[in-house]
N, C-alpha and C positions, 0 to 999 in steps of 0.2 A: 803379673804379666811377664813374659819372657820373649825377647827377640835376639836371635842369634847367640844364645846363652850357653852354648854346649860346655864352655870351659868352667862355667861357675854354678850351673843350675843344680848339679848334684849336691853341692854344698848347702845350698838354700833349702832343697827339698828335705834332706836329711835333718836339717835343724828343726824342721817342723815335725816330720814324721817321729822322731825320736823325743818329743817333748814329754816330760814326766806327767803331764795332763793329757790323757789319751782321747778323750772324747771330743773329737773334732772332724770337721769337713775340710777338705783342702782342694779349692779350685785354682787350677793353673791354666793360664791362656798362653798358647803359642801364637804370638802375634805377627803371623806371616813369615816366619824364620825360613832361611834357605840353607841352613846347617843341620846338625843332628839334634836340635833342640825337641822337635816332636817325638822322635823315636825314644829320647832319654825319658820324656814325660810318660810314654806308653809303657815303657820297661818298669818304671816305678809304680804306675797304676795298676799293673798286673799283679804286682806283689803286695799292693796295699790298697784295699777297697775305699779306704777314706779319701783317696785322690779322685777328683773329677776333672779329667782333662778336657780342654777346650781349645779349638784352633780356628784361625781365620786365613784365608789365602792372601790378603794384602796387608801389608805393615801400615798401621795407622795408630799413632798415640791415643786417639780418641776411643779405639776399640776397647781398651781397658776400662774406661769410664762407663760405656755401655754395658759391659758385662757386670760391672760393680752395681749399677742401678738395678739390673735384673736379679742379682743374687740378694740385695738388700730387700727386695719386694718378696721374694719367695722362701727365704731361709727361715727356719724355725730356731736358729741358734741364738743364744743370749748375746754373744758378743761376736765382734768381727775385728780382725787385724789384717795388715798387709805385711808382704815381705817382697823386697826387690829380688830379681833373679840372680843378682851378683852378691847378694848380702847374707846375712845368717843371724838367728836368734840363739842365745843361751838356752840350754834344754830346760832350765826352770822358769823361762818366761812366762808361759801361760798359767802354770800353777800359781805363781806368785801374784800375777796381775788380776787373775780371777778372784782370788781370796781378797786381795786388796780392795777391788772394785766393789765386791759384795759387803765387805765390812763397813765401807764408808758411802755406799749408794751412789756410785760415781757415773756420770754420763761417759766421761772419758778418763782414762788412766794412761799417763806417759811414764816412760822409763829412760834410765840414763843410756848411754850408748859409748862404744869406742869408734872413732873414726881412723880408718886403717887405709894407708897407702897400698892400692891393689897392686902396684908394681913391685913394692919392696917388702910389703907385709907388716911395715913398721906402723905402731899405734901413733897417730899424730894429734889426736885429741881425745881425753878420757873425761867424759862428762857425767858427773855424778853429784848427788846431793848428800850430805852428811845425814840428814834426817829426812823422812818422807814428809811431803807437804799436801795439806787439803786446802783447796781454794774454793770460796763460795762467797756470794755478796760482795761486799766492799773489799775483800781480800783479792779480787781480780785486779783491782788497781794498786792496792797496797802491797802486794807480794809480786807485782810483775817483774821486778828485777830479778827476784829468785827463780821464777818458773819460765820466763820467756825462752831462755836457750833449749828448753825441753819441747818445745811446740813448734820448732822450725821444719819439721819434717812430717810426712805422711805416715812413715813407718814407726816402729818402735811404740806403738800405742794399742790399747784395747779400748774399742768404742762399743757402747751399749747398742744393740740393735734396735731397742724400742726407741732410743733417743734418735738415731738416724732416721728411723722410719717417720717420727714426728717433725723432724727438722727438715728445713728447705735446704738441701745439700747439693744444690746446683754447682757444678765446677765453674771457675772463672771463665769468662767468655774468650774466645780467640783461640789461636793455635798454641800447641804445647811450647811452653817457655820455661826458663830456669826456676822461676819462683812461683809458678802456678800453684803448685801442690801446697807449697808453704802459706799461700794466701787463703787457699781453701781450708787449711788446718786452723788457721787463725779465726777464720768466719766460724768454724764449728765450735771452737773454744767460747767464742762470743755468745752463741746460742746455748750453751751448756749452763745448767744450774750449779753443778758441783764437778770439779775436777781434781784429780790427784796426781802428784808426781812421786813415783817410786824411785828412790834415789839411786839404786844399784844399776850398773851398766849391764844391760842385757840384750843389746842389739849391736851387731858388728857391720857397721857402714863402710864398705870399700869404695874408695874413690880412684878413678882412672883418668888418665890425661886425654882420652878420646870421649869423655863424657859430654852430655848435652851443653853445659856451660862452658866447656873449651871449644865446642864445634860452632855454637849458635851465639857468637860473641855479640854481634850487632843487636839481635833480638833481646839478648840478655840485658843490655843496658837499660832499656825502658822497663823490663822485668823488675830489675833491682829498685828502681825508682818507684814503681807501682808498689812493691812490697813496703818500701818505707812509708808511703802514704797509707796503705791498708793498716800498718801498725800503729800509726798516728790516730787514724780513725777508730781503731780498736780501743785505745785508751780514752779517747774523747767520748766514746760510747757510755762509759762509766763515770762521766762528769769532768769538772775541771781537772786538767792535767797538772801534777805536782811539778815543782822545779826539778826534783830528783828524776822523775820519770821523763821529763822533757830532756834533761841532760843525757838520759839513757837513749833516748830516741836518736839524738845527734851522734852518740857513740856507735849505735846501730848503723846509722847511715855511713859513717866513716869506714866501719867494717865491711859494708857493702861495695863502697868505693874501692876500698883496697882489694877486694876480690875481683871486681870488674876491671881495674887497672892490670892486675896481675895477669888476667885472661887476655887483655890486649897486648901486653909486652910478649906474652908467650905465643900469641897467635902467628900463624904463617901468612903474613901480609907485609906489604912494603911500608916504608917509613911515612910516606904520605897519608897512607890509609890509617895507620896507627895514631898519627897526629889529629887526624880528623875525628876519630872515635874519642881520643883523650879530650878534645874540645867539647864533645857532647857531654861528657862526664862532668867536666869542671866548670862549663858555662851554664850554671844551674844556682838559681838563688839559694837553694838549701845548702849548697857547698859554701857559698859565701857565708851564710849564717853559721855553719859549722866552723869555719876559720875563726870567726869572731866570738863565738860562744864562751862566756865565763862559766865553765862546768866544774863540778865537784871533781877533785883530783883522784877520786875512787875510780874514775873511768880512765883507765891507762891509756887507751889509744888517743883519747883526746889530749891527754897530758903531754904527749909527745908529737902533737900534730906538725911542728916545724921540722922535726927530724923526718917525719913522714914525707913532707913536701920536698924537701931537698933530696931525699931519695929518689923521688920521681923525677925532679931535675937531672940527676946524675944519670938516670936510666934513659932519659930524652937525649941528652948529650952524647950518649953512647950509640944511638941509632944510626945505622949506615947513612951516609950521605946527608947528614942533618944540616950541614952548611948549606944545602941547597934550598932550605925551607926556613930561611931566617925570619921572615915575617910571620909565619904560622907559629914557629917556636916562640917568638917574643909575645905573641897574642896568648898563647898557653900559659907562659910563665906568668902574665898578668893575671889570668884566672887563677893561677896557683898562689897568688899573692906574694910573688917574687919580683922585686924591682930590678 
């Protein structure tokens, strides 16, 4: 799905058309763009018959989901993958992942990725595994720490079409929010019998300052909390949660809080609004439990919780006209565990 993607769409399209695995269909949806997105799609489609260009007149994030459901129901392809209009795959993704999926009879195969700053081109995260990992049965809980970081996104994965057709793949309800796709992916992993992680980084994920998470800050706060709850329920599905996995849950929560807080401080809003949103984040029993958790030191963000808290304090004190909000500031400090 592409919306006003004229600057990046060519990169995404060429990363698909130039795959060393050639036998593919490529559906691209112009989701009501008002730039040159549709013209770019038509130009590529004219030169490569594997492209099926689609468009709608009104932009709506749910359009992509409707098209996806239609494709699932009509395609004869063995596998399905996604690519965002501003991202790209390495050219060996499909060849590697099809072989991997067929060798181990996988419902879902996930690969490593590079998270790239779209403004600078700098790689900010290089997510890989030293060895490929196959997960089934009790390994869904026993190997959770090792594979969880590879299931956080819709893209970078190969889904068996037969698996998707047999699964209830309903999208999480409500409007488009920051973590909806992650919650959906988590739900699909829970329904799968066998999944695999191909450790090599084969997806290039570009992040931009004007992304949904940076624009929809208030909606994002509840989305982060819903994602943590969905992750907890995912683990509980496989039986009693081990101490180590429970520690990891709180480490995940702290990383989500860190992202939410970063978006709040970076947002274009006044001090009063920022303080109110920060209260929503920290006036939460899970945050209180996170502060008190006696966690394994392998979880590095939990090991430096106090430094994290005092870093937030310094940012609060640096907000403009903060002296006007003494009561709100003190209340927030109490939630942070600062006396």
